[in-house]
KEVEXRO-15493 format. One record per residue (C-alpha): residue number from 1; residue in three letters; y, z, x. Coordinates in Angstrom, 3 decimals, padded with zeros to 6 digits. Example, Ala and Ser with C-alpha at 12.3 -4.5 7.8 and 13.67 -1.06 7.14 Angstrom:
2
    k    r         y         z         x
    1  ALA  -004.500   007.800   012.300
    2  SER  -001.060   007.140   013.670
END
This chain:
495
    k    r         y         z         x
    1  MET  -049.766   010.441   057.053
    2  ARG  -048.735   011.050   053.579
    3  LYS  -046.940   014.259   052.836
    4  CYS  -048.643   016.612   050.219
    5  PHE  -045.686   017.467   048.056
    6  GLY  -045.142   020.918   046.878
    7  VAL  -043.354   020.357   043.640
    8  ILE  -044.791   018.588   040.560
    9  GLY  -042.727   015.688   039.438
   10  LEU  -039.685   014.142   041.174
   11  VAL  -036.979   017.001   041.992
   12  LEU  -033.609   016.014   043.425
   13  PHE  -032.274   019.227   044.999
   14  LEU  -028.887   017.580   044.691
   15  CYS  -028.180   019.841   041.686
   16  PHE  -028.310   022.996   043.864
   17  TRP  -027.569   022.060   047.461
   18  VAL  -025.589   018.857   047.723
   19  GLY  -022.087   019.302   049.147
   20  LEU  -019.547   016.739   050.054
   21  SER  -018.128   017.202   053.694
   22  THR  -015.280   015.203   054.909
   23  ALA  -015.870   016.490   058.440
   24  PHE  -019.483   015.180   058.490
   25  THR  -020.769   018.591   059.528
   26  ALA  -024.110   020.312   058.421
   27  GLN  -021.893   023.129   056.955
   28  PRO  -021.468   022.744   053.120
   29  VAL  -018.024   022.424   051.815
   30  LYS  -017.370   023.707   048.265
   31  GLY  -015.834   021.281   045.807
   32  GLY  -015.699   017.444   045.426
   33  ASN  -017.151   015.112   042.918
   34  LEU  -020.391   013.147   043.292
   35  VAL  -021.424   009.734   041.536
   36  PHE  -025.192   009.133   041.190
   37  GLY  -026.592   005.633   040.380
   38  SER  -029.972   005.841   038.717
   39  VAL  -032.271   003.146   037.732
   40  THR  -033.589   004.861   034.606
   41  GLU  -031.941   005.204   031.279
   42  VAL  -031.676   008.656   029.863
   43  ALA  -032.054   008.402   025.977
   44  SER  -032.546   012.124   025.460
   45  LEU  -031.631   015.402   027.081
   46  ASP  -034.269   017.499   025.206
   47  PRO  -035.535   019.738   028.139
   48  HIS  -038.996   019.930   026.927
   49  VAL  -039.756   016.045   026.540
   50  TYR  -040.058   014.223   029.915
   51  GLN  -038.051   010.985   029.893
   52  GLY  -038.252   009.781   033.519
   53  THR  -036.790   010.651   036.990
   54  ALA  -033.074   010.626   036.066
   55  TRP  -033.799   012.921   033.083
   56  LYS  -035.651   015.260   035.429
   57  THR  -032.611   015.412   037.764
   58  ILE  -030.223   016.059   034.957
   59  ASN  -032.564   018.539   033.369
   60  LEU  -032.589   020.624   036.587
   61  CYS  -028.698   020.570   036.551
   62  LEU  -028.483   021.899   033.047
   63  TYR  -031.483   024.353   032.598
   64  ASN  -033.598   026.992   034.418
   65  SER  -037.171   027.854   033.713
   66  LEU  -038.535   031.355   034.281
   67  LEU  -039.607   030.348   037.720
   68  GLY  -038.728   027.605   040.219
   69  PHE  -040.531   026.280   043.366
   70  ASP  -039.667   027.313   046.944
   71  GLU  -039.470   024.895   049.894
   72  LYS  -043.309   025.340   050.339
   73  GLY  -043.917   024.419   046.716
   74  GLN  -044.813   027.977   045.722
   75  PRO  -043.531   029.575   042.468
   76  SER  -040.469   031.626   043.057
   77  GLY  -038.141   033.499   040.900
   78  ALA  -035.430   031.863   038.702
   79  LEU  -034.662   033.346   035.328
   80  ALA  -037.501   035.858   036.090
   81  GLU  -036.546   038.126   038.989
   82  SER  -040.075   039.808   039.350
   83  TRP  -043.374   039.855   037.729
   84  GLU  -046.880   041.495   037.964
   85  THR  -050.344   040.360   036.743
   86  PRO  -052.126   043.208   035.225
   87  ASP  -055.164   041.017   034.670
   88  ALA  -056.353   037.417   035.113
   89  GLN  -054.945   036.381   031.763
   90  THR  -051.542   038.298   031.616
   91  ILE  -048.200   038.064   033.428
   92  VAL  -045.339   040.519   032.711
   93  PHE  -041.959   039.097   033.758
   94  HIS  -038.879   041.109   034.369
   95  LEU  -035.806   038.888   033.635
   96  ARG  -032.434   038.494   035.252
   97  GLN  -029.789   040.507   033.495
   98  GLY  -026.169   039.318   032.913
   99  VAL  -026.960   035.585   032.639
  100  LYS  -025.379   033.645   029.893
  101  PHE  -026.027   030.160   028.394
  102  HIS  -023.289   027.658   028.746
  103  LYS  -021.944   028.286   025.381
  104  GLY  -021.902   031.941   025.762
  105  GLN  -024.916   033.373   024.276
  106  PRO  -026.625   036.097   026.482
  107  PHE  -029.950   035.242   027.942
  108  THR  -032.804   037.605   026.790
  109  ALA  -036.597   037.851   026.340
  110  ALA  -036.071   036.402   022.799
  111  ASP  -035.102   033.069   024.445
  112  VAL  -038.233   032.909   026.508
  113  LYS  -040.382   033.617   023.395
  114  TYR  -038.583   030.995   021.427
  115  SER  -038.701   028.277   024.182
  116  ILE  -042.421   028.672   024.750
  117  GLU  -043.110   028.691   021.145
  118  ARG  -041.014   025.580   020.702
  119  ILE  -043.104   023.914   023.454
  120  LEU  -046.211   024.741   021.594
  121  GLU  -044.902   023.411   018.303
  122  PRO  -046.763   019.999   017.789
  123  THR  -043.552   018.428   016.218
  124  THR  -041.504   018.952   019.431
  125  GLY  -043.650   016.474   021.337
  126  ALA  -043.340   018.597   024.407
  127  THR  -044.735   017.163   027.628
  128  LEU  -046.501   020.338   028.745
  129  ARG  -047.801   021.518   025.415
  130  SER  -051.460   021.168   026.418
  131  ASN  -050.876   023.104   029.522
  132  LEU  -049.637   026.098   027.510
  133  LYS  -052.284   025.886   024.836
  134  GLY  -053.697   029.392   024.159
  135  VAL  -050.494   031.066   025.434
  136  SER  -048.859   033.855   023.378
  137  VAL  -045.584   035.636   024.299
  138  ALA  -044.718   039.251   023.443
  139  VAL  -041.084   040.608   023.783
  140  ILE  -041.306   044.165   025.517
  141  ASP  -037.598   044.615   025.577
  142  ASP  -034.522   042.477   026.012
  143  TYR  -035.371   041.913   029.755
  144  THR  -039.102   042.171   029.818
  145  VAL  -041.583   039.595   028.364
  146  LYS  -045.350   039.479   028.432
  147  ILE  -047.065   036.213   028.543
  148  GLU  -050.917   036.138   027.830
  149  LYS  -053.267   033.265   027.806
  150  ASP  -056.720   033.309   026.004
  151  VAL  -058.551   032.364   029.220
  152  PRO  -057.836   032.780   032.863
  153  ASP  -055.634   029.928   034.173
  154  VAL  -054.728   029.676   037.925
  155  THR  -052.142   027.100   037.097
  156  LEU  -050.061   028.993   034.688
  157  MET  -047.477   030.181   037.289
  158  SER  -046.832   026.616   038.252
  159  VAL  -046.461   025.304   034.739
  160  LEU  -043.755   028.012   034.102
  161  ALA  -041.954   026.859   037.220
  162  MET  -041.545   023.225   035.863
  163  GLY  -038.400   021.901   034.432
  164  GLU  -040.261   020.930   031.326
  165  THR  -040.766   024.709   030.472
  166  ALA  -036.916   025.275   030.547
  167  ILE  -035.422   028.175   028.570
  168  VAL  -033.182   027.311   025.727
  169  SER  -031.041   029.588   023.586
  170  ALA  -032.928   030.744   020.552
  171  GLU  -029.543   031.675   018.835
  172  TRP  -028.088   028.241   019.562
  173  MET  -031.076   026.366   018.401
  174  LYS  -031.013   028.132   015.007
  175  THR  -027.669   026.354   014.338
  176  GLY  -029.470   023.003   014.373
  177  PRO  -027.969   021.189   017.418
  178  ASN  -029.112   017.653   018.340
  179  VAL  -030.805   018.512   021.688
  180  LYS  -031.260   014.766   022.467
  181  ILE  -027.458   014.499   023.045
  182  GLU  -026.313   018.083   023.470
  183  ALA  -027.256   020.727   025.978
  184  ASN  -027.032   024.447   026.375
  185  GLY  -028.827   025.866   029.388
  186  THR  -028.234   028.523   032.077
  187  GLY  -028.289   025.923   034.864
  188  PRO  -025.773   025.317   037.753
  189  PHE  -023.949   022.525   035.856
  190  ILE  -022.588   022.347   032.240
  191  LEU  -022.685   019.071   030.187
  192  VAL  -019.257   017.428   030.010
  193  ASP  -020.047   013.960   028.458
  194  ASN  -023.183   012.134   027.411
  195  GLU  -023.218   008.462   026.537
  196  PRO  -027.135   007.889   026.005
  197  LYS  -028.423   005.098   028.275
  198  VAL  -024.989   004.800   030.030
  199  ARG  -023.861   007.933   031.735
  200  VAL  -024.022   011.703   031.851
  201  VAL  -021.356   013.916   033.302
  202  VAL  -021.722   017.560   034.284
  203  ARG  -019.412   020.139   035.775
  204  ARG  -019.928   023.197   037.900
  205  ASN  -021.099   026.345   036.007
  206  GLU  -018.588   028.949   037.453
  207  ASP  -020.763   031.734   036.063
  208  TYR  -024.126   030.542   037.702
  209  PHE  -026.246   033.485   038.699
  210  GLU  -027.129   031.962   042.273
  211  LYS  -024.234   033.213   044.555
  212  ASP  -021.910   030.514   045.734
  213  LEU  -023.863   027.751   044.050
  214  PRO  -023.476   025.033   043.122
  215  TYR  -021.221   023.449   045.807
  216  LEU  -019.897   020.340   043.747
  217  ASP  -017.252   020.420   041.014
  218  LYS  -018.681   017.471   039.125
  219  ILE  -021.603   014.930   039.121
  220  GLU  -021.537   011.765   037.122
  221  PHE  -024.838   010.012   036.600
  222  ARG  -024.446   006.304   035.879
  223  MET  -027.329   004.190   034.582
  224  ILE  -027.432   001.158   036.777
  225  LYS  -030.612  -000.714   035.975
  226  ASN  -030.218  -003.727   038.141
  227  GLY  -031.397  -003.006   041.895
  228  GLU  -028.904  -005.296   043.498
  229  ALA  -026.073  -003.849   041.493
  230  ARG  -027.064  -000.458   042.390
  231  VAL  -027.188  -001.168   046.083
  232  ASN  -023.853  -002.864   045.981
  233  ALA  -022.295   000.018   044.121
  234  LEU  -023.392   002.279   047.092
  235  LYS  -022.066  -000.182   049.650
  236  THR  -018.661  -000.543   047.976
  237  GLY  -018.282   003.207   047.406
  238  ALA  -018.510   003.100   043.623
  239  VAL  -021.331   005.588   043.871
  240  ASP  -022.421   008.231   046.477
  241  VAL  -026.084   008.192   045.922
  242  ILE  -028.654   005.793   044.431
  243  ASP  -032.395   006.415   043.391
  244  THR  -035.172   003.866   043.727
  245  VAL  -033.784   001.665   046.349
  246  PRO  -035.322  -001.840   045.934
  247  TRP  -038.111  -001.938   048.481
  248  LYS  -036.779  -005.232   050.064
  249  ASP  -033.371  -003.379   050.839
  250  ILE  -034.744  -000.218   052.418
  251  ASP  -034.827  -001.529   055.976
  252  ILE  -031.400  -003.248   055.385
  253  LEU  -029.823   000.125   054.272
  254  LYS  -031.455   001.980   057.056
  255  ALA  -029.397  -000.096   059.411
  256  GLN  -026.014   000.053   057.516
  257  PRO  -023.446   002.292   059.114
  258  GLY  -022.224   005.088   056.953
  259  LEU  -025.336   005.361   054.901
  260  ALA  -028.432   007.685   055.107
  261  VAL  -031.823   006.795   053.684
  262  ASP  -034.698   009.187   052.743
  263  VAL  -038.180   007.654   052.181
  264  GLU  -040.915   009.959   050.658
  265  ASP  -044.500   008.881   049.929
  266  GLY  -046.862   010.103   047.245
  267  GLU  -045.913   008.149   043.997
  268  PHE  -048.146   005.505   042.701
  269  MET  -048.279   002.446   040.356
  270  ASN  -050.910   001.906   037.588
  271  LEU  -051.781  -000.363   034.862
  272  TRP  -051.826   001.726   031.684
  273  ILE  -054.615   000.288   029.312
  274  ASN  -054.399   000.948   025.599
  275  ALA  -057.969   002.049   024.806
  276  GLY  -057.122   001.998   021.073
  277  LYS  -057.201  -001.772   021.148
  278  LYS  -060.291  -004.079   021.359
  279  PRO  -061.643  -005.369   023.702
  280  LEU  -059.814  -002.617   025.954
  281  ASP  -061.674   000.219   024.184
  282  ASP  -064.845  -000.794   026.278
  283  PRO  -064.789   000.958   029.686
  284  ARG  -066.609  -002.050   031.100
  285  VAL  -063.634  -004.204   030.281
  286  ARG  -061.314  -001.693   031.918
  287  GLN  -063.434  -001.558   035.005
  288  ALA  -063.478  -005.284   035.109
  289  ILE  -059.683  -005.345   035.268
  290  ALA  -059.786  -002.690   038.003
  291  TYR  -062.160  -004.868   040.069
  292  ALA  -060.149  -008.007   039.650
  293  VAL  -056.630  -006.761   040.806
  294  ASP  -055.610  -007.751   044.163
  295  ARG  -053.939  -004.600   045.351
  296  GLN  -053.271  -005.645   048.935
  297  ALA  -051.402  -008.676   047.599
  298  ILE  -049.262  -006.539   045.356
  299  SER  -048.597  -004.073   048.130
  300  GLU  -047.374  -006.851   050.358
  301  ALA  -045.452  -008.838   047.991
  302  ALA  -043.703  -006.185   045.895
  303  PHE  -043.225  -003.294   048.318
  304  PHE  -042.193  -004.968   051.640
  305  GLY  -044.342  -002.783   053.723
  306  TYR  -043.706   000.446   051.718
  307  GLY  -046.833   000.197   049.514
  308  THR  -050.460   000.834   050.254
  309  PRO  -053.494  -000.236   048.047
  310  LEU  -055.039   002.509   045.878
  311  TYR  -058.621   001.755   045.239
  312  GLY  -059.765   005.242   044.086
  313  PRO  -058.422   008.302   042.320
  314  PRO  -054.624   009.097   043.184
  315  THR  -055.518   012.043   045.586
  316  ILE  -053.523   012.170   048.715
  317  ALA  -055.822   011.958   051.911
  318  GLY  -055.959   015.490   053.414
  319  SER  -055.696   017.283   050.045
  320  TRP  -058.207   020.145   049.727
  321  TYR  -060.028   018.253   046.921
  322  TYR  -059.897   014.795   048.450
  323  ASN  -063.239   012.918   048.148
  324  GLU  -063.521   010.110   050.735
  325  ASP  -066.588   008.792   048.801
  326  LEU  -064.390   007.592   045.950
  327  ALA  -061.464   006.250   047.955
  328  ASN  -062.800   002.712   047.818
  329  THR  -064.373   002.609   044.306
  330  PHE  -062.418  -000.592   043.054
  331  LYS  -062.275  -002.743   046.150
  332  ARG  -061.634  -006.303   044.746
  333  ASP  -064.888  -007.786   043.553
  334  LEU  -064.484  -010.772   041.195
  335  LYS  -068.222  -011.255   040.935
  336  LYS  -068.592  -007.515   039.646
  337  ALA  -065.549  -008.076   037.248
  338  LYS  -067.213  -011.100   035.750
  339  GLN  -070.392  -009.307   035.348
  340  LEU  -068.923  -006.430   033.551
  341  LEU  -066.998  -008.724   031.130
  342  ALA  -070.294  -010.489   030.491
  343  GLU  -072.111  -007.258   029.781
  344  ALA  -069.317  -006.361   027.371
  345  GLY  -069.736  -009.645   025.570
  346  TYR  -066.683  -011.327   026.975
  347  ALA  -067.897  -013.752   029.352
  348  ASP  -065.646  -016.379   028.041
  349  GLY  -062.539  -014.037   028.482
  350  PHE  -059.827  -013.252   025.946
  351  ASP  -056.112  -012.866   025.755
  352  LEU  -053.844  -010.012   026.528
  353  GLU  -050.119  -009.186   026.609
  354  LEU  -048.828  -007.313   029.719
  355  LEU  -045.733  -005.215   029.041
  356  THR  -043.338  -004.454   031.900
  357  TYR  -039.853  -003.330   032.867
  358  HIS  -037.610  -006.245   033.924
  359  GLY  -035.217  -004.172   036.030
  360  LEU  -037.337  -003.658   039.158
  361  GLN  -039.142  -006.307   041.309
  362  ILE  -042.045  -003.946   041.807
  363  TYR  -042.702  -004.263   038.020
  364  THR  -042.168  -007.942   037.619
  365  ILE  -043.969  -009.077   040.830
  366  THR  -046.912  -006.745   040.114
  367  ALA  -047.215  -008.237   036.494
  368  GLN  -047.261  -011.781   037.887
  369  ILE  -049.870  -011.105   040.507
  370  VAL  -052.082  -009.266   037.955
  371  GLN  -051.650  -012.265   035.632
  372  ALA  -052.909  -014.551   038.135
  373  ASN  -055.761  -012.209   039.207
  374  LEU  -057.131  -011.763   035.593
  375  LYS  -056.964  -015.535   035.072
  376  GLU  -059.613  -015.784   037.767
  377  VAL  -062.036  -013.831   035.638
  378  GLY  -061.090  -015.570   032.378
  379  ILE  -058.560  -013.156   030.941
  380  ASN  -055.354  -014.844   029.901
  381  VAL  -052.249  -012.728   030.349
  382  LYS  -048.888  -013.231   028.719
  383  ILE  -046.155  -011.166   030.375
  384  LYS  -043.513  -009.534   028.155
  385  LEU  -040.340  -008.354   030.076
  386  SER  -038.487  -005.539   028.461
  387  GLU  -035.699  -002.945   028.882
  388  TRP  -036.968   000.432   030.156
  389  ALA  -036.261   002.344   026.935
  390  ALA  -038.321  -000.387   024.966
  391  VAL  -041.195   000.022   027.356
  392  VAL  -041.239   003.779   026.828
  393  GLU  -041.003   003.357   022.969
  394  ASN  -043.793   000.855   022.998
  395  LYS  -045.887   003.079   025.128
  396  ASN  -045.284   006.004   022.998
  397  LYS  -046.073   004.186   019.863
  398  GLY  -049.154   002.535   021.368
  399  THR  -047.761  -000.929   020.393
  400  TYR  -048.868  -002.724   023.683
  401  ASP  -052.096  -004.010   025.260
  402  PHE  -051.527  -002.919   028.732
  403  LEU  -048.447  -002.182   030.868
  404  VAL  -047.155  -001.793   034.429
  405  TYR  -046.090   001.902   035.048
  406  GLY  -045.138   004.036   037.850
  407  VAL  -046.063   007.715   038.236
  408  THR  -043.752   010.354   039.875
  409  ILE  -045.592   013.436   039.429
  410  LYS  -047.005   014.770   042.668
  411  SER  -048.925   018.077   042.954
  412  PRO  -050.984   019.902   045.475
  413  ASP  -053.165   021.092   042.571
  414  PRO  -055.576   018.895   040.891
  415  ASP  -054.831   020.229   037.435
  416  VAL  -052.281   017.453   037.598
  417  TYR  -055.099   015.452   035.831
  418  SER  -054.281   017.496   032.744
  419  TYR  -050.956   015.845   032.588
  420  TYR  -052.464   012.508   032.802
  421  PHE  -055.698   012.694   030.779
  422  GLY  -055.643   015.876   028.829
  423  SER  -056.198   015.256   025.120
  424  GLU  -052.950   016.738   024.146
  425  SER  -050.911   015.118   026.886
  426  THR  -048.131   013.672   024.727
  427  TYR  -046.442   011.549   027.622
  428  TRP  -049.556   010.396   029.375
  429  ALA  -053.019   010.417   027.556
  430  LYS  -052.045   010.119   023.920
  431  PRO  -050.115   006.707   024.424
  432  ILE  -053.222   005.165   026.012
  433  ARG  -055.470   006.583   023.348
  434  PHE  -057.614   008.418   025.787
  435  MET  -059.799   011.425   024.956
  436  ASP  -063.050   012.426   026.416
  437  ALA  -064.858   015.718   025.825
  438  LYS  -066.318   015.909   029.264
  439  VAL  -062.942   015.455   030.902
  440  GLU  -061.588   018.147   028.641
  441  ASP  -064.210   020.534   029.735
  442  LEU  -063.824   019.985   033.331
  443  LEU  -060.091   020.315   033.086
  444  GLN  -060.673   023.689   031.310
  445  ARG  -063.215   025.012   033.824
  446  GLY  -060.957   023.757   036.665
  447  ARG  -058.026   025.930   035.426
  448  SER  -060.086   029.109   034.851
  449  THR  -061.970   029.107   038.058
  450  THR  -060.473   031.064   041.074
  451  ASP  -063.064   030.165   043.651
  452  MET  -061.753   027.158   045.632
  453  GLY  -065.160   025.789   046.494
  454  ALA  -066.226   025.742   042.810
  455  ARG  -062.901   024.153   041.963
  456  ARG  -063.307   021.418   044.423
  457  GLN  -066.737   020.525   043.004
  458  ILE  -065.324   020.601   039.515
  459  TYR  -062.450   018.141   040.329
  460  ARG  -064.705   015.864   042.228
  461  GLU  -066.895   015.626   039.089
  462  LEU  -063.631   015.044   037.094
  463  GLU  -062.456   012.264   039.258
  464  GLN  -065.860   010.533   039.163
  465  ARG  -065.926   010.769   035.314
  466  ILE  -062.185   009.308   035.253
  467  LEU  -063.190   006.412   037.432
  468  GLU  -066.127   005.649   035.152
  469  LEU  -064.022   005.523   032.186
  470  THR  -060.987   003.864   033.907
  471  PRO  -058.011   004.898   031.488
  472  TRP  -055.633   003.815   034.161
  473  VAL  -056.159   001.107   036.788
  474  HIS  -054.595   002.561   039.956
  475  VAL  -052.786  -000.150   041.745
  476  ASN  -050.982   001.267   044.888
  477  TRP  -049.230   004.084   046.559
  478  ARG  -045.558   003.465   046.796
  479  ALA  -042.721   004.909   048.792
  480  ASN  -039.800   006.376   046.985
  481  CYS  -036.421   005.796   048.574
  482  HIS  -032.948   007.228   047.972
  483  ALA  -029.867   006.165   049.745
  484  TYR  -026.528   007.962   050.019
  485  LYS  -023.296   008.127   051.952
  486  ASP  -023.547   010.030   055.136
  487  ARG  -020.891   012.370   054.135
  488  VAL  -023.211   013.800   051.591
  489  GLN  -024.782   016.796   053.179
  490  GLY  -027.897   018.670   052.207
  491  TYR  -029.389   015.943   050.076
  492  ARG  -033.209   016.254   049.778
  493  VAL  -035.872   014.285   047.850
  494  ASP  -038.888   016.435   046.993
  495  ALA  -041.455   016.152   044.285
END
């Protein structure tokens, strides 16, 4: 059974709770350095612009948001100690006093106002801008801030708990720092060194507001794109923790003495289709691709038993809005795929370029199988292998036909679809040139409706609409695995 994760996006609690213990006990030992080997490059440290899973981890080291998430996935206090909601559209937050940013500026309500307004500024390109649309911030005093939204929104507390709504120093930002390479948060670690796409080093914040945390003296994040190199670095002791263990190596590392392995489900793989290009602007063409893909073959060949075909919307079975009727929508059907292509005027097929990351076999094998699948319905696919940073750059610019992409955001609330398909979603919807008025209406109604039965019906209608338009082709669920030396205590992978 898949776990329903309580936190949106991949959160490595390493930043707060990892300790190195030479005695191999469950008791944390303060001090020590940890080296973390990550698959994804970190090209920017801007706390409001999502850059991938390694960025997420580093962001949580350096910054805090008003709220965080507790172990059950519910919003809990962080820079805000308490709050009240006088009405359905207003939250009044009472802030921690005595907190300082890493460069010495005191944390006040003015920083909250500045940070949220920066997220709302279109030129920032903030990941969660659309989720805060209609929000206004009023400073009551130095340690009290009122946040209002123009309509009721049951998701606002969760949005304010996400790392992408981190609080930055207004005073520091006015000096014009380069936030892509510099950082000045209130988080448990302070930036020491940053070589973009190579490594990031952080050290303990001795003045962190959480008593006795963090445990570690220093963390070094090394960007090790090659899976075999990452595994070897762990085996030889060059690193203490690695993320995104190659799926072929999971069982091998489980059997290795001195190592521990955590496997969590809930992430999924997609084909992102550029709806701004012909013939991909036709939903029938996108549906044809969805029907043609052999998800079972991909799950077996690329994921070594740690992947499961995903034929419908990416809703975890057992979720309160799960709709079993949609779960098998795109079961493989070559006849249906050919029929849709003919209806769209492409009975003779066409040519496409499939962009994918070269550093993980799950991407390259998926691309190869998709290439073979689409050839069966007359679509000729040329695969373009690329560095991760180049994949992201082409995605953001819309300079691609379609690409293989993984999604690590996992949420118990279906408003997660706003991150994927909301019209102002800079990371997700805009790069695939997707916009739909009905989807926008359903997302807004879902946020502003408090009755669970009514919300369930809204999101079922939303999922049906998304499947009809097929902005993404969902491919399969995938397990996410981290491995680490068993002297690392308290390591948790949640999302």
